[in-house]
TIRO-2110 file (N, C-alpha, C; in Angstrom, 1 decimal):
// TIRO-2110
36.0, 110.7, -11.6, N, 1, A
35.9, 111.4, -12.7, CA, 1, A
37.7, 111.6, -12.3, C, 1, A
38.3, 111.9, -13.2, N, 2, A
39.7, 111.8, -12.9, CA, 2, A
40.4, 113.1, -13.0, C, 2, A
41.3, 113.4, -13.0, N, 3, A
42.1, 115.0, -12.9, CA, 3, A
41.7, 116.0, -14.3, C, 3, A
41.6, 114.9, -15.2, N, 4, A
41.2, 115.7, -16.3, CA, 4, A
40.1, 116.0, -16.9, C, 4, A
39.6, 116.5, -17.6, N, 5, A
38.2, 117.0, -18.4, CA, 5, A
37.8, 118.0, -18.2, C, 5, A
36.4, 118.0, -18.8, N, 6, A
36.1, 119.4, -19.1, CA, 6, A
35.4, 120.1, -17.8, C, 6, A
34.8, 121.3, -17.6, N, 7, A
34.1, 121.7, -16.8, CA, 7, A
33.2, 121.7, -16.9, C, 7, A
32.2, 121.1, -15.7, N, 8, A
30.7, 120.7, -15.9, CA, 8, A
30.2, 122.1, -15.4, C, 8, A
29.4, 122.8, -16.3, N, 9, A
28.7, 124.4, -16.1, CA, 9, A
27.2, 124.1, -15.1, C, 9, A
26.8, 122.6, -15.1, N, 10, A
25.6, 122.5, -14.6, CA, 10, A
25.9, 121.5, -13.2, C, 10, A
27.2, 121.6, -12.4, N, 11, A
27.9, 120.9, -11.0, CA, 11, A
27.1, 121.8, -10.3, C, 11, A
27.1, 121.8, -8.7, N, 12, A
26.0, 121.9, -8.0, CA, 12, A
26.6, 123.5, -7.3, C, 12, A
27.8, 123.5, -7.6, N, 13, A
28.5, 124.4, -7.2, CA, 13, A
28.5, 125.7, -8.0, C, 13, A
28.3, 125.6, -9.6, N, 14, A
27.9, 126.3, -10.5, CA, 14, A
26.9, 127.0, -10.3, C, 14, A
25.9, 126.2, -9.8, N, 15, A
24.5, 126.5, -9.5, CA, 15, A
24.1, 127.2, -8.4, C, 15, A
25.0, 127.1, -7.6, N, 16, A
24.9, 128.1, -6.4, CA, 16, A
25.2, 129.5, -7.0, C, 16, A
26.2, 129.7, -7.3, N, 17, A
26.9, 130.6, -7.9, CA, 17, A
26.1, 131.5, -9.0, C, 17, A
25.0, 130.6, -9.8, N, 18, A
23.9, 131.2, -10.6, CA, 18, A
22.8, 131.6, -9.9, C, 18, A
22.8, 131.5, -8.4, N, 19, A
21.3, 131.4, -8.1, CA, 19, A
20.3, 130.6, -7.7, C, 19, A
20.9, 129.2, -8.5, N, 20, A
20.2, 128.3, -9.0, CA, 20, A
19.5, 127.4, -7.8, C, 20, A
20.5, 127.1, -7.1, N, 21, A
20.6, 126.1, -5.8, CA, 21, A
21.0, 127.1, -4.6, C, 21, A
19.9, 126.4, -3.3, N, 22, A
20.7, 127.4, -1.9, CA, 22, A
21.6, 127.1, -1.6, C, 22, A
22.1, 128.1, -0.5, N, 23, A
23.2, 127.8, 0.1, CA, 23, A
22.8, 128.7, 1.2, C, 23, A
23.4, 128.2, 2.1, N, 24, A
23.9, 129.1, 3.6, CA, 24, A
24.8, 129.7, 3.5, C, 24, A
24.8, 131.2, 3.1, N, 25, A
25.8, 131.9, 2.5, CA, 25, A
26.9, 132.5, 3.9, C, 25, A
28.0, 132.7, 3.8, N, 26, A
28.9, 133.0, 4.8, CA, 26, A
29.2, 134.1, 4.6, C, 26, A
30.3, 134.3, 3.4, N, 27, A
30.6, 135.6, 2.4, CA, 27, A
30.8, 135.7, 0.9, C, 27, A
30.8, 136.7, 0.8, N, 28, A
31.2, 137.1, -1.1, CA, 28, A
31.5, 138.4, -1.3, C, 28, A
32.6, 138.3, -2.0, N, 29, A
33.3, 139.0, -2.5, CA, 29, A
33.2, 139.2, -4.2, C, 29, A
34.1, 139.8, -4.8, N, 30, A
33.8, 139.7, -6.4, CA, 30, A
34.8, 138.5, -7.0, C, 30, A
35.5, 137.8, -5.9, N, 31, A
36.3, 136.7, -6.4, CA, 31, A
36.0, 135.4, -5.5, C, 31, A
35.4, 135.5, -4.5, N, 32, A
35.1, 134.1, -3.6, CA, 32, A
33.7, 134.2, -2.9, C, 32, A
33.5, 133.0, -2.7, N, 33, A
31.9, 132.4, -2.4, CA, 33, A
32.1, 131.6, -1.2, C, 33, A
31.9, 131.7, 0.0, N, 34, A
31.8, 130.7, 1.3, CA, 34, A
30.4, 130.7, 1.4, C, 34, A
30.4, 129.2, 1.9, N, 35, A
29.1, 128.5, 2.3, CA, 35, A
29.0, 127.4, 3.1, C, 35, A
28.2, 127.2, 3.8, N, 36, A
28.2, 126.1, 4.7, CA, 36, A
28.0, 124.8, 3.8, C, 36, A
28.7, 123.8, 4.1, N, 37, A
28.5, 122.6, 3.7, CA, 37, A
27.4, 121.5, 4.0, C, 37, A
26.2, 121.3, 3.5, N, 38, A
25.0, 120.6, 3.6, CA, 38, A
25.4, 119.4, 4.0, C, 38, A
26.2, 118.6, 4.4, N, 39, A
26.9, 117.5, 4.5, CA, 39, A
28.1, 117.7, 5.3, C, 39, A
28.0, 118.2, 6.5, N, 40, A
29.1, 118.8, 7.2, CA, 40, A
30.0, 117.5, 7.7, C, 40, A
31.1, 117.5, 7.8, N, 41, A
31.8, 116.7, 8.8, CA, 41, A
32.0, 117.0, 9.9, C, 41, A
31.8, 118.4, 10.5, N, 42, A
32.0, 118.5, 11.7, CA, 42, A
30.9, 119.9, 12.0, C, 42, A
30.9, 120.1, 13.1, N, 43, A
29.9, 121.7, 13.1, CA, 43, A
30.5, 122.6, 12.6, C, 43, A
29.8, 123.5, 11.6, N, 44, A
30.6, 124.9, 11.1, CA, 44, A
31.5, 124.4, 9.8, C, 44, A
31.3, 123.2, 9.3, N, 45, A
32.1, 123.0, 8.3, CA, 45, A
31.5, 123.9, 7.0, C, 45, A
32.5, 124.4, 6.5, N, 46, A
32.4, 125.5, 5.5, CA, 46, A
33.3, 125.3, 4.0, C, 46, A
32.9, 125.8, 3.3, N, 47, A
33.1, 125.7, 1.9, CA, 47, A
33.2, 127.1, 1.3, C, 47, A
34.7, 127.0, 0.6, N, 48, A
35.1, 128.0, -0.1, CA, 48, A
35.4, 127.7, -1.3, C, 48, A
34.8, 128.9, -2.6, N, 49, A
34.8, 128.4, -3.9, CA, 49, A
35.4, 129.6, -4.8, C, 49, A
36.1, 129.5, -5.8, N, 50, A
36.2, 130.9, -6.6, CA, 50, A
35.3, 130.9, -7.3, C, 50, A
34.8, 132.4, -7.9, N, 51, A
33.9, 132.8, -8.7, CA, 51, A
34.2, 133.6, -10.2, C, 51, A
35.7, 133.5, -9.8, N, 52, A
36.5, 133.8, -11.4, CA, 52, A
36.3, 132.6, -12.0, C, 52, A
37.3, 131.5, -11.9, N, 53, A
37.6, 130.4, -12.5, CA, 53, A
36.6, 129.4, -12.7, C, 53, A
36.7, 128.7, -13.4, N, 54, A
36.3, 127.4, -14.0, CA, 54, A
37.2, 126.0, -13.9, C, 54, A
38.0, 126.4, -12.9, N, 55, A
39.1, 125.1, -12.7, CA, 55, A
38.3, 124.0, -12.0, C, 55, A
38.5, 122.9, -12.6, N, 56, A
38.0, 121.7, -11.7, CA, 56, A
38.6, 121.4, -10.5, C, 56, A
40.0, 121.5, -10.5, N, 57, A
40.7, 121.5, -9.5, CA, 57, A
42.2, 121.9, -9.4, C, 57, A
42.8, 122.0, -8.4, N, 58, A
43.8, 123.2, -8.2, CA, 58, A
44.9, 123.1, -8.8, C, 58, A
45.1, 122.2, -9.9, N, 59, A
46.2, 121.8, -11.1, CA, 59, A
45.3, 122.6, -12.1, C, 59, A
44.3, 123.3, -12.2, N, 60, A
43.9, 124.0, -13.4, CA, 60, A
43.8, 125.3, -13.5, C, 60, A
44.0, 126.0, -12.1, N, 61, A
43.6, 127.4, -11.9, CA, 61, A
44.8, 128.0, -11.9, C, 61, A
44.5, 129.3, -12.4, N, 62, A
45.6, 130.3, -13.0, CA, 62, A
45.9, 130.8, -11.7, C, 62, A
47.4, 131.4, -11.6, N, 63, A
47.7, 132.0, -10.4, CA, 63, A
46.6, 133.2, -9.9, C, 63, A
46.5, 134.3, -10.2, N, 64, A
45.7, 135.0, -9.6, CA, 64, A
44.4, 134.9, -9.3, C, 64, A
43.3, 134.1, -9.7, N, 65, A
42.2, 133.8, -9.0, CA, 65, A
42.3, 132.7, -8.1, C, 65, A
43.7, 131.9, -7.8, N, 66, A
44.2, 131.0, -6.8, CA, 66, A
44.6, 132.2, -5.7, C, 66, A
45.2, 132.9, -5.8, N, 67, A
45.4, 133.9, -4.7, CA, 67, A
44.4, 134.7, -4.0, C, 67, A
43.2, 134.7, -4.9, N, 68, A
42.5, 135.5, -4.6, CA, 68, A
41.5, 134.4, -3.5, C, 68, A
41.6, 133.5, -4.1, N, 69, A
40.6, 132.2, -3.7, CA, 69, A
41.6, 131.9, -1.9, C, 69, A
42.8, 131.6, -2.1, N, 70, A
43.3, 131.3, -0.7, CA, 70, A
43.2, 132.3, 0.2, C, 70, A
43.4, 133.3, -0.4, N, 71, A
43.1, 134.7, 0.8, CA, 71, A
41.8, 134.6, 1.1, C, 71, A
41.0, 134.2, 0.6, N, 72, A
39.4, 134.4, 1.1, CA, 72, A
39.3, 132.7, 1.7, C, 72, A
39.9, 131.8, 1.9, N, 73, A
40.1, 130.9, 2.5, CA, 73, A
40.8, 131.2, 3.8, C, 73, A
41.8, 131.7, 3.9, N, 74, A
42.4, 132.3, 5.2, CA, 74, A
41.4, 133.5, 6.0, C, 74, A
40.7, 134.1, 5.2, N, 75, A
39.7, 135.1, 5.9, CA, 75, A
38.6, 134.2, 6.5, C, 75, A
38.0, 133.3, 6.0, N, 76, A
36.9, 132.5, 6.3, CA, 76, A
37.2, 131.7, 7.4, C, 76, A
38.8, 130.8, 7.3, N, 77, A
38.9, 129.9, 8.4, CA, 77, A
39.2, 131.0, 9.7, C, 77, A
39.7, 132.2, 9.9, N, 78, A
39.9, 132.9, 10.5, CA, 78, A
38.4, 133.2, 11.7, C, 78, A
37.4, 133.5, 10.6, N, 79, A
36.2, 134.0, 11.2, CA, 79, A
35.6, 132.6, 11.7, C, 79, A
35.9, 131.3, 11.0, N, 80, A
35.3, 130.3, 11.8, CA, 80, A
35.9, 130.1, 13.1, C, 80, A
37.2, 130.1, 13.1, N, 81, A
38.2, 130.0, 14.3, CA, 81, A
37.5, 130.9, 15.8, C, 81, A
37.1, 132.2, 15.0, N, 82, A
36.6, 133.4, 15.9, CA, 82, A
35.1, 132.7, 16.5, C, 82, A
34.7, 132.2, 15.6, N, 83, A
32.9, 132.6, 15.9, CA, 83, A
32.8, 131.2, 16.6, C, 83, A
33.5, 129.8, 16.5, N, 84, A
33.4, 128.8, 17.2, CA, 84, A
34.2, 128.2, 17.9, C, 84, A
35.4, 128.8, 18.0, N, 85, A
36.3, 128.3, 19.2, CA, 85, A
36.8, 127.0, 19.0, C, 85, A
36.7, 126.4, 17.6, N, 86, A
37.5, 125.1, 17.7, CA, 86, A
39.0, 124.8, 18.4, C, 86, A
39.4, 123.3, 18.5, N, 87, A
40.6, 122.8, 18.9, CA, 87, A
41.5, 123.0, 18.1, C, 87, A
40.8, 122.6, 16.7, N, 88, A
41.7, 123.0, 15.7, CA, 88, A
41.1, 123.1, 14.3, C, 88, A
41.4, 123.0, 13.0, N, 89, A
40.6, 123.3, 11.7, CA, 89, A
41.7, 122.7, 11.2, C, 89, A
41.2, 121.8, 10.1, N, 90, A
41.3, 121.2, 9.1, CA, 90, A
40.6, 122.0, 7.6, C, 90, A
42.1, 122.4, 7.0, N, 91, A
41.8, 122.8, 5.6, CA, 91, A
42.2, 121.8, 4.6, C, 91, A
40.9, 121.4, 3.8, N, 92, A
40.9, 120.1, 3.0, CA, 92, A
40.9, 120.7, 1.6, C, 92, A
41.4, 120.3, 0.4, N, 93, A
41.5, 120.5, -0.9, CA, 93, A
41.8, 119.2, -1.5, C, 93, A
40.8, 118.5, -2.3, N, 94, A
41.1, 117.0, -3.3, CA, 94, A
41.1, 117.4, -4.3, C, 94, A
42.0, 116.4, -5.1, N, 95, A
41.9, 116.9, -6.7, CA, 95, A
41.7, 115.1, -7.2, C, 95, A
40.6, 115.0, -8.0, N, 96, A
40.4, 114.1, -8.4, CA, 96, A
39.7, 112.9, -7.4, C, 96, A
38.5, 112.0, -8.1, N, 97, A
37.9, 111.0, -7.6, CA, 97, A
38.8, 110.1, -6.5, C, 97, A
39.7, 109.9, -7.0, N, 98, A
40.8, 109.0, -6.4, CA, 98, A
41.2, 109.8, -4.9, C, 98, A
41.1, 111.1, -5.1, N, 99, A
41.7, 111.7, -3.9, CA, 99, A
40.3, 112.1, -3.0, C, 99, A
38.9, 111.5, -3.2, N, 100, A
37.8, 111.7, -2.5, CA, 100, A
37.0, 113.3, -2.9, C, 100, A
37.6, 113.5, -4.3, N, 101, A
36.6, 115.2, -4.6, CA, 101, A
35.5, 114.2, -5.1, C, 101, A
34.3, 115.0, -5.2, N, 102, A
32.9, 114.7, -5.2, CA, 102, A
32.4, 115.8, -6.1, C, 102, A
33.0, 117.0, -6.2, N, 103, A
32.3, 118.1, -7.0, CA, 103, A
33.4, 118.6, -7.6, C, 103, A
33.5, 118.7, -8.9, N, 104, A
34.4, 119.2, -9.7, CA, 104, A
34.3, 120.5, -10.3, C, 104, A
34.6, 121.1, -9.1, N, 105, A
34.5, 122.7, -8.7, CA, 105, A
35.4, 123.3, -8.0, C, 105, A
37.0, 123.5, -8.3, N, 106, A
37.8, 123.7, -7.1, CA, 106, A
37.4, 124.5, -5.5, C, 106, A
37.6, 124.0, -5.0, N, 107, A
37.2, 124.1, -3.9, CA, 107, A
37.8, 123.8, -2.3, C, 107, A
37.4, 124.9, -1.4, N, 108, A
38.4, 124.2, -0.1, CA, 108, A
37.2, 123.9, 1.2, C, 108, A
37.6, 123.2, 1.8, N, 109, A
36.8, 122.6, 2.9, CA, 109, A
37.7, 123.4, 4.4, C, 109, A
37.1, 124.1, 5.1, N, 110, A
37.0, 124.5, 6.2, CA, 110, A
36.7, 123.6, 7.3, C, 110, A
37.1, 122.9, 8.0, N, 111, A
36.4, 121.8, 8.8, CA, 111, A
37.0, 122.0, 10.4, C, 111, A
36.0, 122.2, 11.0, N, 112, A
36.5, 122.8, 12.5, CA, 112, A
36.5, 121.7, 13.2, C, 112, A
37.7, 121.4, 14.3, N, 113, A
37.6, 120.0, 14.8, CA, 113, A
37.8, 120.4, 16.5, C, 113, A
37.4, 119.2, 16.9, N, 114, A
37.0, 119.6, 18.6, CA, 114, A
37.7, 118.1, 19.1, C, 114, A
38.7, 118.2, 20.1, N, 115, A
39.5, 116.9, 20.4, CA, 115, A
38.6, 115.7, 20.8, C, 115, A
37.4, 115.9, 21.7, N, 116, A
36.7, 115.2, 21.6, CA, 116, A
35.4, 114.1, 20.8, C, 116, A
35.5, 114.6, 19.7, N, 117, A
34.6, 114.6, 18.5, CA, 117, A
34.9, 114.0, 17.5, C, 117, A
34.5, 113.1, 17.1, N, 118, A
34.8, 111.9, 15.5, CA, 118, A
34.1, 112.9, 14.5, C, 118, A
35.5, 112.9, 13.3, N, 119, A
35.1, 113.6, 12.3, CA, 119, A
34.1, 112.6, 11.4, C, 119, A
33.0, 113.1, 11.0, N, 120, A
32.0, 112.4, 10.4, CA, 120, A
32.6, 111.9, 8.8, C, 120, A
32.2, 111.2, 8.3, N, 121, A
32.5, 110.6, 6.5, CA, 121, A
32.5, 111.8, 5.6, C, 121, A
33.2, 112.1, 4.7, N, 122, A
33.0, 113.2, 3.8, CA, 122, A
31.7, 112.6, 3.1, C, 122, A
31.0, 113.7, 2.9, N, 123, A
29.4, 113.5, 2.1, CA, 123, A
28.3, 112.3, 2.5, C, 123, A
28.6, 111.7, 3.9, N, 124, A
27.6, 110.5, 3.9, CA, 124, A
26.9, 111.4, 5.4, C, 124, A
25.9, 110.5, 5.7, N, 125, A
24.7, 111.1, 6.4, CA, 125, A
23.9, 111.7, 5.8, C, 125, A
23.3, 112.1, 7.0, N, 126, A
21.8, 113.0, 5.9, CA, 126, A
22.2, 114.5, 6.1, C, 126, A
21.7, 115.3, 5.1, N, 127, A
21.7, 116.6, 5.3, CA, 127, A
21.6, 117.5, 6.5, C, 127, A
22.3, 118.4, 6.3, N, 128, A
22.1, 119.3, 8.0, CA, 128, A
20.8, 120.0, 7.4, C, 128, A
20.3, 120.6, 8.9, N, 129, A
19.3, 121.2, 9.1, CA, 129, A
19.6, 122.5, 8.3, C, 129, A
18.8, 123.5, 7.5, N, 130, A
19.1, 124.7, 6.8, CA, 130, A
19.0, 125.8, 7.9, C, 130, A
18.2, 125.5, 8.8, N, 131, A
18.0, 126.4, 9.6, CA, 131, A
19.2, 126.7, 10.7, C, 131, A
19.6, 125.3, 11.0, N, 132, A
20.8, 125.7, 11.7, CA, 132, A
22.0, 126.0, 11.1, C, 132, A
22.3, 125.5, 9.8, N, 133, A
23.5, 125.9, 9.1, CA, 133, A
23.3, 127.0, 8.6, C, 133, A
22.2, 127.9, 8.6, N, 134, A
21.8, 129.4, 8.3, CA, 134, A
22.2, 130.3, 9.4, C, 134, A
22.2, 129.6, 10.4, N, 135, A
22.5, 130.3, 12.0, CA, 135, A
23.9, 130.2, 12.0, C, 135, A
24.4, 128.8, 11.6, N, 136, A
26.2, 128.9, 11.8, CA, 136, A
26.7, 130.0, 10.7, C, 136, A
26.3, 130.0, 9.6, N, 137, A
26.3, 130.9, 8.9, CA, 137, A
26.6, 132.3, 9.2, C, 137, A
25.5, 133.0, 9.7, N, 138, A
25.5, 134.2, 10.3, CA, 138, A
26.6, 134.4, 11.3, C, 138, A
26.8, 133.4, 12.3, N, 139, A
27.5, 133.4, 13.6, CA, 139, A
29.2, 134.1, 12.9, C, 139, A
29.3, 133.0, 11.5, N, 140, A
30.7, 132.9, 10.8, CA, 140, A
31.0, 134.2, 10.5, C, 140, A
30.2, 134.3, 9.6, N, 141, A
29.9, 136.0, 8.9, CA, 141, A
30.3, 137.0, 9.6, C, 141, A
29.6, 136.9, 10.9, N, 142, A
29.9, 138.2, 12.0, CA, 142, A
31.0, 138.4, 12.5, C, 142, A
32.2, 137.7, 11.9, N, 143, A
33.2, 137.5, 12.7, CA, 143, A
34.5, 138.1, 11.1, C, 143, A
33.8, 138.1, 10.3, N, 144, A
34.9, 138.4, 8.9, CA, 144, A
35.2, 139.6, 9.1, C, 144, A
36.4, 140.2, 9.3, N, 145, A
36.6, 141.2, 8.9, CA, 145, A
37.3, 142.0, 7.4, C, 145, A
END
């Protein structure tokens, strides 16, 4: 999909927000929802999405919901760091299929990195074990302040 188009209300993130699809919930407030990526690039790969906006990408979102979203990203990233103690964190946000965006609901990836561990390809490989994702979600959630 290109950078332009209509929001698909049946995308997987919209379904997760409506409770129609499962997710390993990390954090939720009135504006943002954070959950574990089911195709993680590393252990603890977390996604943060806006609950307020139907923006497909960063170029479409209004300033106020973007402010809430980026503050949510920072809050969850701090919790990922505290819970998992990675050597570093990647914060990734892609816009359009050519930039490797696969779900067209604005979202940020928080990807913990360890020096000795290679990054798995985006969206490839098998699905993670849901029990493990739920355990990681609880560990991260416990660090959210």
